[in-house]
C-alpha positions in Angstrom: 102.0 121.1 73.5 104.9 123.4 73.9 104.2 125.2 70.6 100.6 126.0 71.6 99.7 126.5 67.9 96.0 126.8 67.2 94.7 123.4 65.9 91.0 124.0 66.6 90.1 123.5 62.9 92.1 120.2 62.7 95.1 121.8 61.1 97.9 123.9 62.5 97.4 127.6 62.0 100.9 128.6 60.9 103.0 129.2 57.8 106.7 129.7 57.5 108.9 130.8 54.6 111.9 128.8 53.5 113.3 126.6 56.4 110.6 124.5 58.2 109.9 125.3 61.9 111.2 122.9 64.6 107.7 121.5 65.1 107.3 120.6 61.4 103.7 121.8 61.4 101.8 124.2 59.1 102.5 125.3 55.6 106.1 125.9 54.3 106.2 128.2 51.2 108.9 129.8 49.1 107.4 133.3 49.6 104.2 135.2 50.4 103.4 138.3 48.4 100.7 140.0 50.4 99.3 140.0 53.9 96.0 138.6 52.5 97.9 135.6 51.0 99.9 135.2 54.3 96.6 135.2 56.3 95.2 132.4 54.0 98.4 130.3 54.3 98.4 130.7 58.1 94.7 129.9 58.4 93.9 133.3 59.9 91.0 134.0 57.6 88.4 134.2 60.3 86.8 137.0 62.3 85.9 137.7 65.9 82.5 139.0 67.1 81.2 140.1 70.4 78.3 138.4 72.2 76.4 139.6 75.2 76.9 137.7 78.5 74.3 136.1 80.7 74.6 134.7 84.3 72.5 131.6 85.1 71.2 130.2 88.3 70.4 126.6 87.4 68.7 125.8 90.7 66.3 128.7 90.5 66.1 128.8 86.7 66.9 132.5 86.6 69.2 134.4 84.3 70.5 138.0 84.1 72.6 139.9 81.6 76.1 140.8 82.7 76.3 144.6 82.3 79.3 146.1 80.6 80.9 142.7 79.7 81.0 140.9 76.3 82.5 137.6 75.1 84.9 137.7 72.1 83.8 134.7 70.0 85.6 133.3 67.0 83.0 133.1 64.3 84.2 129.9 62.4 84.6 127.7 65.5 82.3 129.3 68.0 85.0 129.3 70.7 85.0 132.0 73.3 88.4 133.6 73.2 88.0 136.0 76.1 85.7 138.2 78.1 86.2 142.0 77.7 84.6 145.3 78.6 82.1 147.3 76.6 84.9 149.6 75.6 87.0 146.9 73.9 87.6 147.4 70.2 88.2 144.3 68.1 91.1 144.4 65.6 90.3 141.7 63.0 93.2 139.7 61.6 93.0 141.3 58.1 92.6 144.8 59.6 95.7 144.7 61.7 97.9 143.0 59.1 97.1 144.7 55.9 99.3 147.8 56.3 102.4 145.5 56.2 101.7 145.2 52.5 103.4 148.6 51.7 106.6 147.4 53.4 106.6 144.2 51.3 105.6 146.0 48.1 108.6 148.4 48.5 110.9 145.4 49.3 111.6 146.9 52.7 110.5 143.6 54.3 109.3 140.1 53.2 106.8 137.9 55.0 108.6 135.2 57.1 105.9 133.6 59.2 102.4 134.1 60.6 100.1 132.0 62.8 97.7 131.7 65.8 98.1 130.4 69.3 95.8 129.1 72.0 92.7 128.5 69.7 93.2 132.0 68.2 93.6 134.0 71.3 96.9 135.4 70.1 98.0 135.9 66.5 101.3 137.1 65.0 102.9 138.1 61.7 106.7 138.3 61.1 108.4 140.1 58.2 112.1 139.7 57.4 114.2 142.8 56.7 116.3 141.9 53.6 119.7 142.4 55.3 121.9 140.5 57.7 124.6 141.4 60.1 127.6 139.4 61.4 128.9 139.5 65.0 131.7 137.1 64.0 132.8 134.8 61.2 129.9 132.4 61.7 127.4 134.4 63.8 124.7 135.9 61.6 122.0 138.2 62.9 118.8 138.4 61.0 116.5 141.4 61.7 112.7 141.2 61.6 109.6 143.3 62.2 107.0 141.5 64.4 103.3 142.3 64.7 101.3 140.6 67.5 97.7 141.0 68.5 95.3 139.3 71.0 91.6 138.5 70.9 91.2 137.7 74.5 91.9 141.1 76.0 95.3 140.2 77.3 97.5 142.4 75.0 97.4 145.4 72.8 98.3 145.3 69.1 102.1 145.7 69.0 104.7 146.1 66.2 108.4 146.1 67.1 111.8 144.9 65.7 113.2 141.6 66.8 116.0 139.2 65.9 113.9 136.1 66.8 112.2 134.0 64.0 108.8 133.5 65.6 107.2 130.2 64.7 105.4 129.2 68.0 104.5 130.2 71.5 108.1 129.6 72.8 109.7 131.9 70.3 107.0 134.6 70.7 107.4 134.5 74.5 111.1 135.2 74.1 110.3 138.4 72.1 108.2 139.6 75.1 110.6 138.5 77.8 112.0 140.9 80.4 115.6 140.6 79.0 114.6 141.5 75.4 115.0 145.2 74.7 113.3 145.7 71.3 109.8 144.9 72.8 109.8 148.5 74.2 112.1 150.5 72.0 111.1 151.5 68.5 107.7 149.9 69.1 104.1 150.8 67.9 101.3 149.9 70.2 97.5 150.2 69.7 95.2 149.5 72.6 91.8 147.8 72.2 89.9 150.7 73.6 87.0 153.1 72.8 89.6 155.7 71.8 90.6 153.3 69.0 87.2 152.9 67.3 88.7 153.9 63.9 91.0 151.4 62.1 94.7 151.7 62.5 95.7 154.5 60.0 97.9 152.9 57.4 100.1 156.0 57.0 100.7 156.1 60.7 101.5 152.5 61.2 103.5 152.1 58.0 105.7 155.2 58.8 106.2 154.0 62.4 107.2 150.5 61.2 109.6 152.0 58.6 111.2 154.1 61.4 111.5 151.0 63.6 113.1 149.0 60.8 115.6 151.8 60.1 116.3 152.2 63.8 117.0 148.5 64.2 119.5 148.5 61.3 121.1 151.6 62.7 121.7 149.8 66.0 123.4 146.9 64.2 125.4 149.2 62.0 127.4 150.5 65.0 130.9 149.1 64.7 131.5 149.3 68.5 128.7 146.9 69.1 130.3 144.2 66.9 133.6 144.7 68.7 132.1 144.1 72.1 130.2 141.0 71.0 133.1 139.1 69.3 134.7 136.6 71.5 132.4 137.3 74.4 130.6 134.5 76.3 127.0 135.6 76.8 125.4 135.1 80.2 121.9 136.0 81.5 123.4 138.9 83.5 125.1 140.3 80.5 122.0 139.8 78.4 119.9 141.8 80.8 122.1 144.8 80.6 123.4 144.8 77.1 121.3 145.5 74.1 123.8 143.9 71.9 124.3 140.7 73.9 120.5 140.3 74.2 120.0 140.4 70.4 122.6 137.7 69.9 121.6 135.6 72.9 118.1 135.4 71.5 119.3 133.4 68.5 120.9 130.6 70.6 
């Protein structure tokens, strides 16, 4: 399945606001008020726990603990999401999403989508900034704030601006692609490490996301950028060298 949505519970783990996604799966709602509500709608209301690992020799009937390694196990389905080191710090879904509430409460952003991929190994939440920008008469650019996290040890928790409406693996991959600039600029990252034993401080995360949202809008507010985009045919070469052309190309 190209969307790679989590369907391990028998239902697609995704919700979108307003227009249905291309795959027509998950919940479609008018709005989501809090991250807790968004997590319920997206079927992300589960936790991950760590189990010790054992190695087995079936022929000899022997077993041994694997030192320094643990399995990240999804509690509701019992599926192993990944194998991590003893220094890995789990960020639960509720824990890494709840600070977005302050942005929504202040009307700085509104929940747009959330979901899980690959049996829950990767999760995301997307918030729409209540503004839009035009590169031409019919070319509308919608800014968002994207939060992604992994439970398999493959990625850090990240928050960054984007112009892509994430609804599946394909759209999320485009946000992390090499030609997309906002994945590294104006971004907040939190590694799953021993240095991160405390939860993400809400005041730190919220202020960083606010700064990122403001920075994204400042980029789009530059008149010179609009002049260079209008009437220009976008190619992969131009997309890889121009912040403006990348942001528009990502909507095609």
